[in-house]
C-alpha positions in Angstrom: -53.7 -52.6 58.0 -51.6 -50.9 60.6 -51.6 -47.3 62.0 -49.1 -44.9 60.6 -46.0 -44.5 62.6 -46.8 -40.8 63.3 -49.8 -41.9 65.4 -47.9 -44.5 67.5 -46.8 -43.4 71.0 -45.5 -45.3 74.1 -47.6 -46.2 77.2 -46.1 -44.4 80.3 -46.7 -47.4 82.5 -45.6 -50.4 80.5 -43.7 -48.9 77.5 -45.9 -50.7 75.0 -46.7 -49.2 71.6 -50.2 -47.7 71.6 -52.3 -45.3 69.6 -54.9 -42.9 70.8 -58.3 -43.1 69.1 -61.7 -41.4 69.5 -64.7 -43.6 70.2 -67.4 -43.3 67.6 -70.1 -43.5 70.3 -69.0 -40.5 72.5 -65.9 -39.0 71.0 -63.7 -39.9 74.0 -60.1 -40.8 73.8 -59.2 -44.5 74.2 -55.7 -46.1 74.1 -55.5 -49.0 71.6 -52.7 -51.4 71.1 -50.8 -50.4 67.9 -50.4 -54.0 66.7 -53.5 -55.5 65.0 -54.8 -58.8 66.4 -57.5 -61.3 65.5 -58.5 -61.5 69.2 -59.3 -57.8 69.4 -62.8 -56.6 70.2 -62.3 -53.2 68.6 -62.4 -52.0 65.0 -60.1 -49.1 64.3 -60.0 -46.9 61.2 -58.1 -43.8 60.1 -60.3 -41.0 58.7 -59.3 -38.8 55.9 -58.2 -36.1 58.3 -55.7 -38.5 59.9 -57.6 -39.1 63.2 -58.1 -42.7 64.4 -61.6 -43.7 65.3 -62.6 -46.9 67.2 -65.8 -48.8 67.6 -66.7 -51.9 69.5 -67.2 -55.2 67.6 -70.6 -56.4 68.7 -73.0 -59.2 67.7 -75.0 -56.6 65.8 -72.0 -55.4 63.8 -69.4 -58.2 63.9 -67.9 -57.5 60.5 -64.6 -55.6 59.8 -65.2 -53.0 57.1 -62.6 -52.1 54.4 -60.0 -49.8 55.9 -60.5 -51.0 59.4 -58.3 -53.3 61.5 -59.0 -55.3 64.6 -57.2 -54.3 67.8 -57.3 -54.7 71.6 -58.0 -51.8 74.0 -54.7 -51.1 75.8 -56.4 -51.2 79.2 -56.9 -54.9 78.7 -53.3 -55.7 77.8 -51.3 -53.2 79.9 -48.8 -55.1 82.0 -48.6 -52.5 84.7 -51.3 -52.4 87.4 -53.5 -49.3 87.5 -52.4 -46.6 90.0 -54.1 -46.7 93.4 -56.1 -43.7 94.2 -56.1 -44.0 98.0 -53.8 -45.8 100.5 -56.7 -47.1 102.5 -54.9 -46.3 105.7 -54.7 -43.3 108.0 -54.0 -40.0 106.4 -52.7 -36.9 107.8 -55.5 -34.5 108.8 -55.2 -30.8 108.5 -57.5 -27.9 109.0 -60.5 -27.5 111.3 -62.9 -30.3 111.9 -66.4 -29.1 111.4 -68.6 -29.1 114.5 -72.3 -29.7 114.3 -74.2 -26.4 114.7 -76.3 -26.1 117.7 -79.1 -23.6 117.7 -79.5 -21.0 120.5 -81.5 -21.9 123.5 -83.9 -19.1 124.5 
């Protein structure tokens, strides 16, 4: 089973077709590849309200239920490297550098 075309969007970094799904464990958004694959470690299903839900395939629950399909998380297959958060080099400093407070001598 594949997701409906209205749920498919494009990754901003690599232009791949993805879907956004909510995790069943915490309700957080997770990008999932739109194409089902046998190598996937996620089970995705579309609820009656049209929202996609995703769960991990584990040793405790390895089966794919009716209405689910197997997919890969897009973070694992994205061909673009993740953005760097810091340059690691010198950065421009601005403002006042804090000076340790020294108590009054009486």
